[in-house]
C-alpha positions as CSV (number, residue, x, y, z in Angstrom):
1,M,-12.1,1.8,0.9
2,P,-10.2,2.7,-2.0
3,V,-11.6,1.1,-5.8
4,T,-9.6,1.5,-8.8
5,I,-10.4,-0.1,-12.0
6,S,-7.6,-1.6,-14.8
7,A,-7.6,-2.0,-17.9
8,P,-4.8,-3.6,-20.5
9,P,-2.9,-1.2,-23.0
10,N,-4.7,-0.5,-26.0
11,P,-7.8,-2.4,-25.1
12,K,-9.7,-3.8,-27.8
13,V,-12.4,-1.7,-29.0
14,S,-14.3,-3.9,-32.0
15,G,-17.3,-4.1,-30.1
16,V,-16.2,-6.4,-27.4
17,S,-15.1,-4.8,-24.3
18,A,-11.3,-5.7,-22.9
19,P,-10.8,-7.4,-19.5
20,R,-11.7,-5.2,-16.4
21,V,-10.1,-5.5,-13.1
22,V,-11.8,-3.6,-9.9
23,T,-9.1,-3.2,-7.3
24,L,-10.2,-3.4,-3.6
25,G,-7.5,-1.9,-0.6
26,C,-4.1,-1.6,-1.0
27,R,-1.5,-0.2,-3.7
28,L,-0.2,-3.4,-4.0
29,N,-3.2,-5.0,-5.4
30,A,-3.6,-2.3,-7.8
31,H,-0.2,-2.9,-8.9
32,E,-1.3,-7.0,-9.2
33,S,-4.5,-5.8,-11.1
34,D,-2.0,-4.2,-14.0
35,V,-0.7,-7.6,-14.4
36,M,-3.7,-9.5,-14.4
37,A,-5.3,-7.7,-16.8
38,A,-2.5,-7.8,-19.3
39,H,-2.9,-11.5,-18.8
40,A,-6.4,-11.5,-19.1
41,A,-6.2,-9.7,-22.7
42,A,-3.5,-11.7,-23.8
43,A,-5.8,-14.8,-23.2
44,G,-8.2,-13.5,-25.0
45,L,-10.9,-13.0,-22.1
46,D,-12.5,-9.4,-23.7
47,E,-15.5,-10.3,-21.4
48,C,-14.6,-10.7,-18.3
49,V,-14.5,-8.8,-14.4
50,I,-12.0,-9.2,-12.3
51,V,-12.4,-8.0,-8.5
52,N,-8.9,-7.7,-6.7
53,T,-10.4,-8.1,-2.8
54,C,-9.0,-7.5,0.3
55,A,-8.8,-8.8,3.4
56,V,-7.5,-6.0,5.7
57,T,-10.8,-5.9,8.1
58,G,-14.7,-7.7,8.4
59,E,-16.0,-4.4,6.4
60,A,-13.8,-5.0,3.4
61,V,-14.8,-8.5,2.8
62,R,-18.3,-7.4,3.0
63,N,-17.6,-4.7,0.9
64,A,-16.0,-7.1,-1.8
65,R,-19.4,-9.0,-1.8
66,R,-21.3,-5.7,-2.6
67,T,-18.9,-5.1,-5.1
68,I,-19.6,-8.3,-6.7
69,R,-23.3,-8.2,-6.7
70,R,-23.3,-4.7,-8.0
71,L,-20.9,-5.5,-10.9
72,R,-22.9,-9.1,-12.0
73,R,-25.9,-6.7,-12.6
74,E,-23.6,-4.4,-14.4
75,N,-22.3,-6.9,-16.9
76,P,-25.0,-9.9,-16.8
77,N,-22.8,-11.8,-19.3
78,A,-19.5,-11.1,-18.8
79,K,-17.6,-13.7,-16.9
80,L,-16.9,-12.5,-13.4
81,I,-13.4,-13.9,-11.8
82,V,-12.8,-13.2,-7.7
83,T,-9.2,-13.4,-6.6
84,G,-7.7,-11.4,-3.9
85,C,-6.4,-11.8,-0.3
86,A,-10.8,-12.2,0.6
87,A,-10.8,-15.1,-2.0
88,Q,-7.6,-16.5,-0.6
89,T,-8.7,-16.5,2.7
90,E,-12.2,-17.2,2.3
91,P,-12.5,-19.2,-1.2
92,E,-15.8,-20.9,0.2
93,M,-17.9,-18.2,0.5
94,F,-16.8,-16.3,-2.7
95,A,-17.5,-19.7,-4.9
96,A,-21.0,-19.7,-2.6
97,M,-21.9,-16.8,-4.6
98,T,-24.1,-17.4,-7.5
99,E,-22.7,-14.2,-9.3
100,V,-19.0,-15.8,-9.0
101,D,-18.0,-17.7,-12.6
102,H,-14.5,-18.5,-10.7
103,V,-12.3,-18.3,-7.8
104,I,-8.8,-18.1,-8.0
105,G,-5.7,-17.8,-5.2
106,N,-3.4,-14.8,-4.6
107,G,-0.4,-17.5,-5.9
108,E,-2.6,-18.2,-8.9
109,K,-3.3,-14.5,-10.2
110,M,-0.1,-13.5,-10.9
111,R,0.4,-16.5,-13.6
112,A,-0.3,-16.1,-17.2
113,E,-1.2,-19.9,-17.4
114,T,-3.7,-19.2,-15.1
115,F,-5.5,-16.6,-17.2
116,A,-5.1,-19.2,-20.3
117,G,-6.7,-21.9,-18.2
118,L,-9.8,-19.8,-17.5
119,S,-10.5,-19.5,-21.1
120,L,-11.2,-23.1,-21.6
121,A,-14.6,-24.5,-20.9
122,S,-12.5,-27.2,-18.6
123,S,-11.3,-24.8,-16.7
124,P,-12.0,-25.3,-12.4
125,R,-14.2,-22.9,-11.1
126,V,-12.1,-22.8,-7.9
127,A,-8.6,-22.7,-7.9
128,V,-6.7,-21.5,-4.6
129,D,-3.5,-23.4,-3.9
130,D,-2.2,-23.6,-0.5
131,I,-0.3,-19.5,0.0
132,M,2.0,-20.6,2.8
133,S,4.1,-23.1,0.1
134,V,4.8,-20.2,-2.0
135,R,8.1,-19.3,-1.9
136,E,9.1,-17.2,-5.5
137,T,8.3,-13.5,-6.1
138,A,10.7,-12.7,-8.7
139,G,8.4,-13.8,-11.0
140,H,6.0,-11.1,-9.4
141,L,7.7,-8.1,-9.9
142,V,6.7,-5.9,-12.6
143,A,8.8,-3.0,-14.3
144,G,6.8,-0.1,-12.9
145,F,2.9,0.6,-12.4
146,G,1.2,4.0,-11.7
147,Q,1.4,7.0,-13.4
148,R,3.9,7.9,-15.8
149,T,5.9,10.3,-13.3
150,R,5.5,7.9,-10.5
151,A,6.3,4.8,-11.0
152,Y,6.0,1.8,-7.9
153,I,7.9,-1.2,-7.8
154,Q,7.0,-4.6,-6.1
155,V,10.2,-5.6,-3.6
156,Q,8.7,-8.2,-1.1
157,N,5.9,-10.1,-0.4
158,G,4.2,-12.0,2.5
159,C,4.7,-11.6,5.7
160,D,6.2,-13.7,8.4
161,H,4.5,-12.0,11.7
162,R,1.5,-13.1,13.5
163,C,-0.3,-9.9,14.3
164,T,-3.1,-10.7,16.6
165,F,-5.6,-8.4,14.3
166,C,-4.2,-9.9,11.0
167,I,-5.5,-11.9,8.4
168,I,-3.1,-11.1,5.6
169,P,-0.4,-13.0,6.4
170,F,-2.5,-16.3,5.1
171,G,-4.1,-14.1,2.3
172,R,-0.3,-13.6,1.2
173,G,2.0,-16.6,2.3
174,P,5.6,-16.1,3.9
175,S,7.3,-13.4,3.3
176,R,9.8,-13.3,0.3
177,S,11.9,-11.1,-1.4
178,V,12.9,-9.9,-5.0
179,P,16.7,-10.2,-5.6
180,A,18.6,-6.8,-5.9
181,G,19.6,-7.0,-9.2
182,E,16.1,-7.1,-10.7
183,V,14.9,-4.7,-8.5
184,V,17.8,-2.3,-9.9
185,A,17.3,-3.4,-13.4
186,A,13.3,-2.9,-13.2
187,V,14.3,0.5,-11.4
188,R,16.4,1.6,-14.5
189,Q,14.0,0.3,-16.9
190,V,11.1,2.9,-15.6
191,V,13.4,5.8,-15.2
192,E,14.6,5.3,-19.1
193,S,10.9,5.1,-19.5
194,G,10.7,8.6,-18.2
195,A,9.9,7.8,-14.4
196,L,11.1,10.4,-12.0
197,E,10.3,8.9,-8.5
198,I,10.3,5.0,-7.6
199,V,8.0,3.6,-4.7
200,L,9.5,0.5,-3.2
201,T,5.9,-1.2,-1.7
202,G,5.7,-4.8,-0.9
203,V,3.4,-6.6,2.4
204,D,6.4,-5.8,4.7
205,I,9.3,-4.3,3.4
206,T,11.0,-4.1,6.4
207,S,11.9,-7.4,6.3
208,Y,13.3,-7.7,3.2
209,G,16.3,-9.6,2.3
210,P,16.6,-12.7,4.9
211,D,15.5,-15.1,2.3
212,L,18.4,-13.4,-0.5
213,P,21.9,-14.9,-0.5
214,G,24.1,-12.8,1.8
215,S,22.7,-10.7,4.6
216,M,20.6,-8.2,1.9
217,T,18.7,-5.5,4.1
218,L,16.4,-3.3,2.7
219,G,18.4,-0.5,3.7
220,K,21.4,-2.0,1.7
221,L,18.3,-2.0,-1.4
222,V,18.0,1.2,-0.7
223,R,21.2,2.7,-1.3
224,Q,22.4,0.2,-4.4
225,I,19.2,1.7,-6.3
226,L,20.7,5.3,-5.7
227,K,24.1,4.3,-6.4
228,H,23.3,2.2,-9.4
229,V,20.6,4.1,-11.2
230,P,22.1,7.7,-10.4
231,E,19.3,9.2,-13.0
232,L,16.8,8.7,-10.5
233,R,15.2,11.7,-9.1
234,R,13.5,10.6,-5.9
235,L,13.2,7.3,-4.0
236,R,10.3,6.5,-1.8
237,L,9.0,3.7,0.5
238,S,5.6,2.5,1.3
239,S,4.5,1.2,4.7
240,I,7.4,0.5,7.1
241,D,7.7,-1.2,10.2
242,Q,9.6,0.2,12.4
243,P,10.9,-2.3,14.5
244,E,12.8,-3.6,11.5
245,V,14.5,-0.9,10.2
246,D,18.2,-1.3,9.6
247,A,21.1,0.7,9.8
248,D,21.5,1.3,6.5
249,L,18.4,2.8,6.0
250,M,19.1,5.4,8.4
251,T,22.2,6.3,6.6
252,A,20.7,6.7,3.5
253,L,18.2,8.9,5.1
254,A,20.6,11.1,6.9
255,D,23.3,11.2,3.7
256,E,21.0,10.5,0.0
257,P,18.7,13.9,-0.4
258,R,16.9,11.4,-3.1
259,F,15.5,8.9,-0.8
260,M,12.4,11.3,0.5
261,P,12.0,12.3,3.6
262,H,8.4,11.0,4.4
263,L,8.0,8.1,6.4
264,H,4.7,6.3,7.0
265,L,5.0,3.9,10.0
266,S,3.0,0.8,11.1
267,L,2.2,1.6,14.4
268,Q,-1.4,0.6,14.9
269,A,-1.3,1.6,19.0
270,G,0.3,3.7,21.3
271,D,-0.4,1.8,24.6
272,D,2.2,-0.3,25.8
273,M,-0.3,-3.4,27.0
274,I,-2.7,-3.1,23.4
275,L,1.0,-3.4,21.9
276,K,1.9,-6.5,23.4
277,R,-2.4,-8.0,22.5
278,M,-1.8,-7.3,19.4
279,K,1.4,-8.9,19.3
280,R,3.5,-6.0,17.8
281,R,7.1,-5.6,18.0
282,H,7.8,-2.7,19.5
283,L,5.9,-0.4,22.6
284,R,5.2,2.9,22.9
285,G,8.6,4.3,23.6
286,D,10.1,2.6,20.8
287,A,8.2,4.4,18.3
288,I,9.0,7.9,19.7
289,R,13.0,7.3,20.1
290,F,12.5,6.1,16.4
291,T,10.5,9.3,14.8
292,Q,12.7,11.1,17.2
293,E,16.3,9.8,15.7
294,A,15.2,10.3,12.5
295,R,14.0,13.5,12.8
296,R,17.8,14.1,14.3
297,L,19.4,12.7,11.1
298,R,16.5,14.6,8.3
299,P,15.1,17.6,10.1
300,D,12.4,17.8,7.5
301,I,11.2,14.7,7.9
302,V,7.4,13.8,8.0
303,F,5.3,10.5,9.4
304,G,2.4,9.2,8.8
305,A,1.2,6.0,10.9
306,D,-1.6,3.2,10.6
307,L,-3.6,3.6,13.7
308,I,-6.7,1.1,15.1
309,A,-9.2,2.6,16.8
310,G,-11.0,0.3,19.4
311,F,-8.6,-2.8,19.4
312,P,-10.3,-5.4,21.5
313,T,-9.9,-4.5,25.8
314,E,-8.8,-0.8,25.1
315,T,-9.8,1.3,27.6
316,D,-10.0,5.0,27.6
317,A,-6.9,5.6,28.8
318,M,-5.4,3.1,26.9
319,F,-6.8,5.3,23.8
320,D,-5.4,8.3,25.3
321,N,-2.2,6.7,24.9
322,S,-2.4,6.3,21.0
323,L,-4.4,10.0,20.5
324,A,-1.2,11.2,22.3
325,M,0.8,9.6,19.9
326,I,0.1,12.3,17.0
327,D,1.6,15.0,18.8
328,D,4.7,12.7,20.8
329,C,5.8,11.2,17.8
330,G,4.8,14.2,15.1
331,L,2.6,12.5,13.3
332,T,1.0,14.0,9.9
333,Y,-0.8,11.7,7.6
334,L,-2.9,9.7,9.4
335,H,-5.0,5.8,7.9
336,V,-6.9,4.9,10.6
337,F,-9.1,1.8,11.1
338,P,-11.8,1.2,13.1
339,Y,-11.0,-2.3,14.4
340,S,-13.2,-5.1,12.9
341,P,-12.6,-8.7,13.8
342,R,-11.6,-11.1,11.9
343,P,-12.5,-15.0,11.8
344,G,-9.7,-17.0,12.9
345,T,-7.2,-14.4,14.8
346,P,-6.8,-14.3,18.5
347,A,-8.0,-11.0,18.2
348,A,-11.4,-11.6,17.1
349,R,-11.5,-14.1,20.5
350,M,-10.6,-11.4,22.7
351,P,-13.3,-8.8,24.7
352,Q,-14.5,-6.4,22.1
353,V,-15.5,-2.6,22.7
354,S,-18.5,-1.6,21.6
355,G,-19.1,-0.3,17.8
356,R,-20.1,2.9,19.0
357,V,-16.6,3.8,20.9
358,I,-14.8,2.8,18.1
359,R,-16.5,4.9,15.7
360,D,-16.4,7.9,18.3
361,R,-12.7,7.2,18.7
362,A,-11.6,6.7,15.3
363,E,-13.3,10.0,14.4
364,R,-11.2,11.5,17.1
365,L,-7.9,10.3,15.8
366,R,-8.9,11.6,12.4
367,A,-10.2,14.8,13.8
368,K,-6.4,15.3,15.6
369,G,-4.9,14.1,12.3
370,N,-6.4,16.5,10.2
371,L,-5.2,19.5,12.8
372,A,-1.8,17.7,12.6
373,L,-2.1,18.0,8.9
374,R,-3.5,21.4,8.6
375,D,-0.6,22.7,10.9
376,T,2.4,20.8,9.1
377,L,1.0,22.8,5.8
378,A,0.4,25.7,7.4
379,H,4.5,25.4,8.0
380,Q,5.3,25.3,5.2
381,V,3.8,28.7,3.2
382,G,6.6,31.4,2.0
383,K,9.0,28.8,1.8
384,P,10.4,26.7,-1.5
385,S,10.2,23.1,-2.5
386,D,10.4,21.0,-5.2
387,V,7.6,19.6,-6.8
388,L,7.1,16.7,-8.8
389,V,4.0,17.9,-11.1
390,E,1.8,14.8,-12.0
391,R,-1.2,16.2,-13.9
392,D,-4.0,18.7,-13.7
393,G,-1.2,21.4,-12.2
394,V,-0.9,19.0,-9.2
395,G,2.5,17.6,-7.5
396,R,3.9,16.4,-4.4
397,T,6.6,17.9,-2.1
398,P,9.6,15.2,-1.2
399,Q,7.3,15.5,2.2
400,F,4.3,13.9,0.1
401,A,2.2,16.9,0.8
402,E,-0.2,18.2,-2.2
403,V,0.6,21.0,-4.3
404,K,-1.9,22.6,-6.6
405,L,0.2,24.7,-8.9
406,D,-0.6,28.0,-10.9
407,R,0.1,26.0,-14.3
408,P,0.7,22.9,-15.4
409,I,3.8,21.5,-16.2
410,P,3.0,17.0,-15.8
411,G,6.0,14.8,-15.9
412,T,8.4,17.6,-14.2
413,L,10.6,18.6,-11.3
414,Q,9.9,22.1,-10.8
415,Q,10.9,24.4,-8.2
416,V,7.7,25.9,-6.4
417,R,7.3,28.8,-4.0
418,I,4.5,27.9,-2.0
419,V,2.3,30.4,-1.2
420,A,-1.4,29.7,0.7
421,A,-2.0,26.5,2.5
422,N,-5.4,25.1,3.6
423,A,-6.4,22.0,5.4
424,T,-5.7,19.8,2.9
425,H,-3.4,20.7,0.6
426,L,-0.8,23.8,-0.5
427,Q,-0.8,26.3,-2.8
428,G,2.1,26.8,-5.0
429,E,3.6,29.0,-7.9
430,V,6.3,28.1,-9.9
431,I,9.5,29.8,-10.0
432,A,10.7,30.7,-13.5
């Protein structure tokens, strides 16, 4: 489980430590942690540690509890605040931990007034409202976060779907979109600040738009950004749900060279029966046809994917269908999740696969994914590529492959010749 630490710009150094946010889980959590760090600093909560939890798996919740205990031992005098998806879905559990001073929900954590209230002795120990009643997202948008060269813009939050394995809708609430004009303005602001690449992010970004006036879609948003911010050099998307991809997004993929040829797909499985039991909105053939069409429109495209190993009732034959999807869809970057039952979800009540089998299947998926990545990288040797140089002589190709360069030129786009490849990254020489 990824762990990152955020602190506000220009933290105080007068002997009292600045607010510290420990982030567990997704990139969207990392974005929101940056916001919370700034709110906590503005509220004068210098001696505090905020844990931004993840609820995507049972192991994620257990990791949150371990992290909280460790942070209390390391910071015995700090105010310890727990928030995030796990705090939203299981506030009582975290409130029962003696290490925790405050539990705040996902709806509350992005508000400056929440942190101002936490500075008062009278602030409630638990402040977690009904996330399903939240409708406003625009206030959550921040003008970019991440490194100077690559910024992330939140365009959407929440999810209206009910996949049988997933607790996230109950942690994030209903799907709601940031108005396109505000997104374009945020993109323009971070580009003017020096960002060369923007990544649009959210919980279910392909559901972007139906709650906005008119007939807005993610594809239309992408085309508006590229039209109205011509200075933007690169635009990427975070994970997408293939059944919701609209025609404008496919047009942008075909016609817009600044729209990067790298899509990460929320596939989860490659067997039709398992997909139905997951309550997904696509079948195996739909995913294959989508990747084939995307590759026809953009021959240099690469695909990543989320895959779950050992979903309840999964037989060996069903798993083999998921394993075969790596070849059938041409997947390169895999995020493999060993299935972990989440209390309150329908899948937790289904016949479970043994832990040993789950671990074995996850390892087989990862091993095949590693071979696919090695093969994809090997095919880049000898070719030129535009590389966004981030730091320490490391950059990314349009397909998001990592490149280690012969000389660091951070914060620039460079023409690079790929001279070698190994299992995880490329080696490149800057073309003078």
